[in-house]
Every structure is written in C-alpha cells, then in structure tokens.
PAFI-648828 format. One record per residue (C-alpha): x, y, z; residue number from 1; residue in three letters. Coordinates in Angstrom, 3 decimals. Each point is the difference from the previous one (the first is absolute). Layout:
<sites>
       east      north         up   seq   type
          X          Y          Z   NUM    ALA
...
</sites>
This chain:
<sites>
       east      north         up   seq   type
     83.690    -95.355     -4.975     1    MET
     -3.509      1.463      0.780     2    ASN
     -1.586      1.794     -2.797     3    LYS
     -0.769      3.582      0.602     4    ARG
     -3.541      0.802      0.571     5    LYS
     -1.805      2.357     -2.265     6    LYS
     -1.572      3.336      0.851     7    ILE
     -2.222      1.685     -2.256     8    PHE
     -0.703      3.854      0.522     9    VAL
     -2.988      1.451     -1.738    10    ILE
     -1.201      3.498      0.051    11    GLY
     -1.732      2.573     -2.081    12    CYS
      1.458      3.347     -1.360    13    GLY
      1.695      1.788     -2.863    14    ASN
      3.886     -0.538     -0.134    15    PRO
      0.465      3.453     -1.926    16    TYR
     -1.697      1.747      2.800    17    ASP
      2.000     -1.078      3.191    18    ARG
     -1.629      1.535      3.100    19    LYS
     -0.877     -1.224      3.500    20    GLY
     -1.823     -3.308     -0.626    21    LEU
      2.402     -1.065     -2.765    22    PHE
      3.090      1.017      2.099    23    ASN
     -1.177     -1.958      2.936    24    ALA
     -0.496     -3.259     -2.049    25    MET
      3.352      0.394     -1.468    26    LEU
      1.542      0.546      3.486    27    GLY
     -1.439     -3.127      1.301    28    ARG
      0.765     -2.030     -2.842    29    THR
      3.575      1.328     -0.030    30    ARG
      0.761     -1.229      3.413    31    MET
     -1.408     -3.518     -0.841    32    LEU
      2.377     -0.159     -3.036    33    LEU
      2.737      1.133      2.176    34    ASN
     -0.248     -2.755      2.398    35    SER
      0.774     -2.548     -2.869    36    ASP
     -2.018     -2.515      1.967    37    GLU
     -2.890     -0.264     -2.537    38    TYR
     -0.872      0.094     -3.616    39    ASN
     -1.944      3.054     -0.395    40    VAL
     -2.161      1.086     -2.898    41    GLU
     -1.850      3.367      0.022    42    PHE
     -3.229      0.418     -2.214    43    TYR
     -1.696      3.694     -0.620    44    LEU
     -3.424      0.368     -1.183    45    ILE
     -0.163      2.905     -2.144    46    GLY
     -2.801      1.729     -1.817    47    ASP
      0.136      1.138     -3.574    48    TYR
     -2.762      2.159     -1.483    49    GLU
     -1.582      0.717     -3.324    50    PRO
      0.167      3.778     -1.192    51    TRP
     -3.487      0.888      1.281    52    LEU
      0.761     -1.340      3.508    53    VAL
      3.427      1.646      0.164    54    ARG
     -1.659      3.503     -1.093    55    LYS
     -2.592     -0.307      2.721    56    LEU
      2.342     -1.209      2.647    57    ARG
      2.754      2.274     -1.161    58    GLY
      2.652     -2.508      0.005    59    THR
      2.787     -0.624     -2.787    60    PRO
      0.364     -2.708     -2.279    61    LYS
      2.055     -2.959      1.559    62    ARG
      2.188     -2.289     -1.868    63    GLU
     -0.793     -3.656      0.710    64    ARG
      3.460     -1.701      0.979    65    ILE
      0.071     -3.500      0.796    66    GLU
      2.323      0.719      3.016    67    SER
      2.144      2.921      1.549    68    ILE
      3.134      0.113      2.283    69    ILE
     -0.359      2.762      2.537    70    VAL
      2.764      0.411      2.762    71    ASP
      1.320     -3.553     -1.027    72    GLY
     -3.432     -1.590      0.652    73    VAL
     -1.490     -1.753     -3.176    74    ARG
     -3.868      0.719      0.021    75    ILE
     -2.144     -2.223     -2.510    76    LYS
     -3.087      1.910     -1.078    77    MET
     -3.559     -1.195     -0.274    78    LEU
     -1.844      2.433     -2.283    79    TRP
     -3.906      0.778      0.255    80    PHE
     -1.854      1.945     -2.714    81    LYS
     -1.946      2.432      2.122    82    TYR
     -3.245      0.443     -2.330    83    SER
     -2.327      2.848      0.181    84    ILE
     -2.595     -2.227      1.522    85    LEU
      2.263     -0.865      3.055    86    ASP
      0.676      3.848      0.381    87    TYR
     -3.552      0.773     -0.002    88    ILE
     -1.161     -2.644      2.261    89    CYS
      3.056      0.122      2.446    90    HIS
      1.106      3.696      0.130    91    ILE
     -3.444      1.969     -0.637    92    LYS
     -2.503     -2.686      1.431    93    LEU
      2.184     -1.405      2.696    94    HIS
     -1.012     -3.618     -1.119    95    GLY
      1.893     -2.954     -1.201    96    ARG
      2.503      0.219     -2.799    97    ALA
     -1.360     -3.117     -1.765    98    TYR
      2.612     -0.665     -2.639    99    PHE
      2.824      0.726      2.531   100    LYS
     -1.489     -2.550      2.395   101    GLU
     -0.040     -2.487     -2.886   102    HIS
      3.464      0.795     -0.746   103    PHE
      1.315     -0.320      3.673   104    LEU
     -2.122     -3.285      0.373   105    LYS
      2.661     -1.552     -2.589   106    LYS
      3.258      1.446      1.388   107    GLN
      0.560     -2.896      2.779   108    HIS
      1.447     -2.073     -2.695   109    ILE
      3.159      2.131      0.258   110    HIS
      0.283     -0.703      3.646   111    LEU
     -0.332     -3.970     -0.241   112    LYS
      3.490     -0.793      0.845   113    ASP
      0.376      2.175      2.980   114    ALA
      0.304     -1.438      3.419   115    ASP
     -0.776      3.504      1.744   116    PHE
     -1.720      3.244     -1.727   117    ILE
      0.463      3.152      1.148   118    ILE
     -2.865      2.290     -1.245   119    ALA
     -0.505      3.764      0.314   120    HIS
     -3.292      1.441     -0.006   121    SER
     -3.248     -0.839     -1.235   122    GLN
      0.052     -1.410     -3.635   123    ASP
      3.511     -1.657      0.793   124    ALA
     -1.691     -1.442      3.167   125    GLY
     -2.988     -1.331     -2.070   126    TYR
      2.465     -1.841     -2.329   127    VAL
      1.937     -1.587      2.768   128    ALA
     -3.359     -0.894      1.800   129    MET
     -0.927     -1.918     -3.182   130    ASN
      3.489     -1.720     -0.342   131    ALA
     -0.547     -1.253      3.569   132    LYS
     -3.627     -1.377     -0.703   133    LYS
      1.388     -1.728     -3.260   134    GLN
      3.484     -0.961      1.264   135    TYR
      0.207      0.224      3.784   136    GLY
      2.684      2.448      0.102   137    ILE
      0.216      2.206      3.065   138    PRO
      0.108      3.863     -0.352   139    PHE
      0.301      3.092      1.639   140    SER
     -1.708      3.424     -1.169   141    VAL
      1.361      3.406      1.053   142    THR
     -2.830      2.634     -0.031   143    TRP
      1.844      3.445     -0.666   144    HIS
     -3.005      2.514      0.189   145    GLY
     -3.014      0.699     -2.343   146    SER
     -0.886     -3.678     -0.211   147    ASP
     -1.005      0.369      3.789   148    ILE
     -0.786      3.550      0.638   149    HIS
     -1.801      0.685     -3.175   150    THR
     -1.144     -2.736     -2.295   151    ALA
     -2.009     -2.105      2.495   152    PRO
     -2.108      3.034      0.909   153    TRP
     -0.705      0.900     -3.675   154    ASN
     -1.421     -3.280     -1.215   155    SER
     -1.707     -3.088      1.534   156    TYR
      1.607     -2.231     -2.416   157    SER
      3.519      1.319      0.779   158    GLU
     -0.830     -0.322      3.642   159    ARG
     -0.866     -3.741     -0.557   160    LYS
      3.016     -0.679     -1.943   161    LYS
      2.397      1.521      2.399   162    ILE
     -1.625     -1.748      3.038   163    THR
      0.506     -3.501     -1.811   164    GLU
      3.470      0.820     -0.731   165    ILE
      0.875      1.107      3.633   166    ILE
     -1.740     -3.295      1.024   167    LYS
      1.760     -2.284     -2.453   168    SER
      3.681      1.399      0.601   169    ALA
      2.445     -1.804      2.295   170    ASP
      1.224      3.555      1.114   171    ILE
     -1.204      3.435     -0.670   172    ASN
      2.482      2.875      0.467   173    TYR
     -1.182      3.363      0.383   174    PHE
      2.464      3.079     -0.337   175    VAL
     -1.268      1.910      2.982   176    SER
     -1.737     -0.581      3.407   177    ASN
     -2.893      2.076     -1.322   178    ALA
     -0.466     -1.910     -3.143   179    LEU
     -0.255     -3.236      1.995   180    CYS
     -2.423      1.281      2.349   181    LYS
     -2.200      1.258     -2.716   182    LEU
      0.058     -3.445     -1.654   183    SER
     -1.728     -1.413      3.211   184    ASP
     -3.033      1.885     -1.127   185    GLU
     -0.210     -2.210     -3.233   186    LEU
      0.917     -3.176      1.987   187    VAL
      1.756     -1.244      3.014   188    ARG
      2.324     -2.748     -0.320   189    THR
      3.346     -1.166      1.710   190    ASN
      2.222      0.034     -3.066   191    ASN
      0.704      3.593      0.153   192    LYS
      3.257      1.844      0.628   193    LYS
      1.625      3.419     -0.377   194    VAL
      3.067      0.225     -2.334   195    LEU
      1.132      3.592     -0.443   196    HIS
      1.802      0.867     -3.241   197    ASN
      3.490      0.976     -0.263   198    GLY
      2.216      2.278     -1.953   199    CYS
      2.318     -0.516     -2.857   200    ASP
      3.801      0.703      1.283   201    ARG
      0.452      2.978     -2.463   202    ARG
     -2.249      2.160      2.311   203    PHE
      2.476      1.267      2.492   204    ILE
      0.800      3.679      1.298   205    LYS
      3.009      1.091     -1.993   206    TYR
      2.826      1.897      1.736   207    ASN
     -0.201      4.047      0.254   208    ASP
      2.247      0.750     -2.990   209    SER
     -1.991     -2.343     -2.427   210    GLU
     -3.206      1.375      1.210   211    ARG
      1.063      3.526     -0.510   212    GLN
      1.400     -0.868     -3.561   213    ARG
     -3.398     -1.489     -0.881   214    LEU
     -1.918      3.166      1.342   215    ARG
      2.275      2.199     -2.094   216    ASP
     -0.547     -2.256     -2.986   217    GLU
     -3.819      0.249      0.236   218    PHE
      0.158      3.791      0.928   219    HIS
     -1.422     -0.292      3.502   220    VAL
      3.144      0.689      2.147   221    SER
     -1.805      3.076      1.753   222    ASP
     -3.613     -1.781     -0.089   223    LYS
     -1.932     -2.359      2.461   224    ILE
     -1.073     -2.650     -2.220   225    VAL
     -3.689     -1.865      0.635   226    LEU
     -0.440     -3.013     -1.938   227    SER
     -2.794     -2.407     -0.848   228    PHE
      0.531     -3.307     -2.059   229    ALA
     -2.733     -2.275     -1.208   230    GLY
     -2.793     -0.541     -2.222   231    ASN
     -1.880      3.224     -0.708   232    LEU
     -3.579     -1.486      0.586   233    ILE
     -2.549      0.799      2.374   234    ASP
      0.568     -2.522      2.816   235    ILE
      3.340      1.925      0.359   236    LYS
     -1.844      3.036      0.729   237    ASN
      2.250      1.844     -2.462   238    VAL
     -2.461      2.904     -0.768   239    LEU
      0.533      1.187      3.478   240    LEU
      3.870      0.276     -0.209   241    LEU
     -0.148      3.577     -1.804   242    PRO
     -2.310      1.178      2.685   243    GLN
      2.381     -1.457      2.765   244    ILE
      3.047      1.460     -1.571   245    PHE
     -1.612      3.529     -0.530   246    GLU
     -0.398      0.359      3.630   247    ILE
      3.486     -1.297      0.708   248    VAL
      1.434      2.364     -2.411   249    HIS
     -1.720      2.979      1.767   250    LYS
      1.808     -0.979      3.207   251    HIS
      3.366     -1.083     -1.523   252    ILE
      0.820      2.036     -3.223   253    ALA
      3.149     -1.978     -1.215   254    ASN
     -2.206     -3.202     -0.381   255    THR
     -0.401     -1.786     -3.287   256    VAL
     -2.132     -3.277     -0.668   257    LEU
      1.237     -2.902     -2.293   258    TRP
     -2.669     -2.397     -1.065   259    VAL
      1.142     -3.372     -1.415   260    PHE
     -2.498     -2.347     -1.757   261    GLY
     -2.674     -0.105     -2.603   262    SER
     -3.565     -0.502     -0.142   263    GLY
     -3.336      1.344     -1.191   264    LYS
     -0.118      2.835      2.493   265    LEU
      3.261      1.656     -1.138   266    LYS
     -1.554      2.436     -2.292   267    HIS
     -2.096      1.405      2.821   268    GLN
      2.777      0.034      2.375   269    MET
      2.096      2.093     -2.682   270    GLU
     -3.024      2.421     -0.368   271    GLU
     -0.327      0.662      3.777   272    SER
      3.760      0.442      0.416   273    SER
      0.571      2.608     -2.708   274    LYS
      0.937      2.808      2.423   275    LYS
      1.964     -2.175      2.292   276    LEU
      3.689     -1.199     -0.152   277    PRO
     -0.934     -3.581     -0.930   278    VAL
      2.067     -2.311     -2.096   279    VAL
     -1.579     -3.121     -1.734   280    PHE
      2.683     -2.511     -0.497   281    TRP
     -2.152     -2.781     -1.415   282    GLY
      1.089     -3.619      0.710   283    ASP
      3.622     -0.518      0.868   284    LYS
      1.467     -3.342      0.304   285    SER
      0.738     -1.595      3.400   286    PRO
      3.897      0.484     -0.469   287    ASP
     -0.507      3.558     -0.371   288    LYS
     -2.518      0.634      2.945   289    MET
      2.853     -0.130      2.718   290    PRO
      1.621      3.055     -1.596   291    ASP
     -3.181      1.811      0.079   292    PHE
     -0.982     -0.894      3.559   293    LEU
      3.403      1.066      1.267   294    ASN
     -0.863      3.521     -1.150   295    CYS
     -3.431     -0.211      1.699   296    THR
     -0.633      1.575      3.244   297    ASN
     -3.390     -1.523      0.579   298    LEU
     -2.241     -2.499     -1.777   299    LEU
     -3.840      0.705     -0.067   300    LEU
     -2.362     -2.989     -0.001   301    LEU
     -3.522      1.152      0.440   302    PRO
     -1.744     -3.239     -1.282   303    SER
     -3.461     -0.968      0.642   304    LYS
      0.705     -3.756      0.285   305    LYS
      3.358     -1.861      0.008   306    GLU
      1.277     -3.511      0.764   307    GLY
      3.645      0.703      1.147   308    LEU
      1.595      2.560     -2.583   309    PRO
      3.576     -1.082     -0.916   310    LEU
      0.908      3.716     -0.716   311    VAL
     -0.105      0.725      3.684   312    LEU
      2.469     -2.384      0.823   313    VAL
      2.103      1.123     -2.903   314    GLU
     -0.137      3.667      0.959   315    ALA
      0.822     -0.663      3.710   316    LEU
      3.041     -2.095     -0.991   317    ASN
      1.100      2.992     -2.264   318    CYS
     -0.207      2.302      3.142   319    GLY
     -3.253      1.883     -0.979   320    CYS
     -2.664      1.030      2.501   321    LYS
     -3.575     -1.208     -0.971   322    VAL
     -3.495      1.047      0.866   323    VAL
     -2.913     -2.081     -0.898   324    GLY
     -3.757     -0.695      0.469   325    SER
     -0.931     -2.258      2.779   326    ASN
     -1.089     -2.888     -2.172   327    VAL
      0.983     -3.554     -0.541   328    GLY
      3.552     -0.730      1.092   329    GLY
      1.539      3.528     -0.286   330    ILE
     -0.142      0.488      3.639   331    LYS
      1.845     -3.213      0.427   332    GLU
      2.882      1.253     -1.869   333    VAL
      0.263      3.877      0.963   334    ILE
     -1.487      0.043      3.288   335    GLY
     -3.249      1.670      1.700   336    GLU
      1.810      3.385      0.203   337    LYS
      0.290      0.073     -3.789   338    ASN
     -3.483     -0.756     -1.199   339    VAL
     -3.072      2.055     -0.651   340    VAL
     -3.565     -1.611      0.537   341    ASP
     -1.764     -0.703     -3.165   342    TYR
     -3.015      0.756     -0.683   343    PRO
     -0.244      2.967      2.364   344    SER
     -1.109      3.574      0.129   345    ASP
      2.682      2.338     -1.378   346    ASN
      2.388     -2.832     -1.135   347    PHE
      1.706      2.222     -2.669   348    VAL
      0.891      2.634      2.784   349    GLU
      0.907     -2.454      2.520   350    ASN
      2.177     -1.984     -2.387   351    PHE
      1.776      3.220     -1.096   352    ALA
      0.384      1.157      3.676   353    VAL
      1.480     -3.278      0.854   354    LYS
      2.425      0.217     -3.006   355    VAL
      1.057      3.269      1.042   356    VAL
      0.841     -1.277      3.715   357    GLU
      1.912     -2.875     -1.235   358    ARG
      2.082      2.486     -2.426   359    LEU
      0.661      2.322      2.985   360    ARG
      0.808     -2.605      2.799   361    THR
      3.777     -0.716      0.522   362    SER
     -0.092     -2.198      3.094   363    ASN
      1.961     -3.014     -0.559   364    PRO
     -2.770     -1.811      2.148   365    ILE
     -2.580      0.586     -2.474   366    ASP
      2.104     -1.259     -2.997   367    GLU
     -1.733     -2.728     -1.886   368    GLN
      1.733     -3.330     -0.673   369    SER
     -0.793     -3.594     -1.200   370    ILE
      0.109     -3.201      2.086   371    ASN
      1.435     -3.370     -1.176   372    ASP
     -3.432     -1.418     -0.622   373    GLU
     -0.477      1.865     -3.170   374    PHE
      2.891     -1.863     -1.803   375    SER
      0.163     -2.675     -2.586   376    TRP
      2.248     -2.125      2.405   377    GLU
     -2.522      0.042      2.498   378    HIS
     -2.989     -0.834     -2.345   379    ALA
      2.067     -2.836     -1.329   380    TYR
      0.604     -1.426      3.587   381    SER
     -3.514     -0.509      0.602   382    ILE
     -0.957     -1.147     -3.646   383    GLU
      2.785     -2.441      0.089   384    TYR
     -0.996     -1.417      3.232   385    SER
     -3.789     -0.377     -1.072   386    ASP
      1.088     -1.514     -3.368   387    ILE
      1.856     -2.896      1.935   388    LYS
     -3.157     -0.969      1.526   389    LYS
     -1.229     -1.282     -3.336   390    PHE
      3.017     -0.965     -2.028   391    ILE
</sites>
C-alpha cells in the first residue's frame, strides 16, 4: 500500500482574529483534508508582542498556545516575539524586520518532512523557499494582497525578497487577475496563475421568513441596512464611510450603517458618525456573519487597495448588493456596473450616488450574483491538479 504523501501548509496570522486571509487559508486547507488523499499539517506564524509594542500598535495580549483546532482543522503555532526594534524598522521606517527575518530563516526545519509545501503570503513563502533550498521540496505561494500591492513599493528590501520568492516558487497563485498583472511589474515569470478565493458554505441566502425574523431581532425590520466588514484601517478607506453614508442617508432617510471589525481608526470613525444612525458591532465570528449579511441590503467597500476581498463573495452569496472601489480584484467579483473609480475627483459623492442607484434598482437583470469560479471546490480542482505534477 502506498504511503500517503505529506503536504504542509504554512501561513501567517492570528487564530483569534478570523478574517479574510485566515478564512481563505482555512478554506483551502479544509478542502485538502476532506480529500483524505494526503497527510496534511498546517503551521501558522503568529506574532506576540511585549507590552510597549502592544500599546504602540493598539493590539491585545495573545495567549501563546501550541496548537488550536478551528472548524476541525488543527493548526500548529510558530510564535515570534515582535520586538520594539522590529516595530520601528519595519512599520515606521519601512525597512527590514531584522529579528523576524532571523526567526523566519530557522523555521524551514518544521517543513523538512513535507513532499509539497503550500505557503500563503510573503513570510510563509520565505520559509518555504528556504525549505526548497535546504531540502529540495517543491512549493507554491498564494499572494493575497498587500504583499504585492503595497509592501514591494514601500521598501527595496521587501521588493527584492518578494521577487526572489516568486522566482523560486514552483507555482505562484494570485487571488485576482489584477494582483497577478501587478506582480509583472516586479518580475515576469511563467510560474503564475490566478486562483480565486472561495467561500464557506455557511454564507447562503436564508429564506424570507428567517431573514425577517433576524431583521426583527436586530430592530431593523423597517430599515435599509448598509454594512461594512473588515479591518478599520487606512487601506480600507474607512474614514470615508461616514461621509458616504451621510450623503446616502440624505437621499434615503430610513437607512442605517452597520460597521463590523476593529482597528486603530475606529475612534475617529465613531467621532465623525455621532449624528448618524451608525452601529459599531466590533469583531464578529465567521459563524455569526451570515446572519448579519442576510439582514444587509448593500455592502460598502471603498478600499484604496485590495487583492480579492473574501467578504464580497460572502455578501453576494447571502443575497446582498455590493458597491466597491475599482481597485484590485473587486471588479472581478461584483462587475463593472458596481464599482467607482479610485482615486478620482468627487469619489465620496460618486460612491454615494452609486449606492443610492443600486438601492433603488429593482430590475432583475441588474441583480448581482456569484459564479462558480469563486468556490473552494473550483480552487481545489486547480490546486489538486497542480500538486499532482510534483508528487
């Protein structure tokens, strides 16, 4: 009987903050586990911070567990102490995080028994690249967003490292066509593919009675609900949300705005929303978000940059309309009619007008839907076929 091949997945993130990137890694890994064809191990590189760094970054203290099981997937943690020196060099000066780089150089030892490595984003790709150099293990890297659209353009050292990873990888996956095209400005290679994110099966459109029950429970039965879900940070353009909503609210008085997520811009958003019907829900677990999205009429995403936001797929699957900025892969998900050029003159007003138009349309031809390319089954069929070429 043939021994099952070993596939090791490695990524970066916080198992206590399950948002887009984390959920994308989890969804892909779960498909591999469900196939029962491989022995799969999942490693996650997580940062823990001393008190001063937590205060500067506004992040909570994290318990350094050895492993955690999320939705049936066991994740083994690789913890790195994010020092004040790395914070200054990397975040403030856009330079190299020296201690983290030294830490990452040693992590390939955990992958030495793999037959194939699936890495997600830059730091994990760096570890996988070193494992290939040391042990000859083939690997893929999935690029989800900021490691392509932001990091290489802020730092020469980051650009050099990311370019090396792309060249070294056996396969580079990009979550949108736009992100793949942008990567060509770093380096042109023939080992690139587009692999769209999928969506958890919990994100479905409920029947009318269940949707009405939830709207009654949340006291919005007579309201039109707009929502934003994501990190409350600059790259998401969240400081414009109160301005956009104020214009929409003047046109359609019975609208409310729900904001899901956390981040350093939350206080500023709260201050600028005091006179508006805006509810800040904070972070909500993925298993609760289908309920909120089924109460949402339209999702807003005015981002400055994006890869391919998973929340778009989740919202469309729950029956929401969506309006977003025309950046990254947003248009690939929601279509050209539903995006607003960014940056552009009068962006806030144009975005608000587009929202009002979408809320008032009742033409079935204009309804938004999602195609089969944005499913984990479709993603797995591509990934499975590629892995078979190497093991």
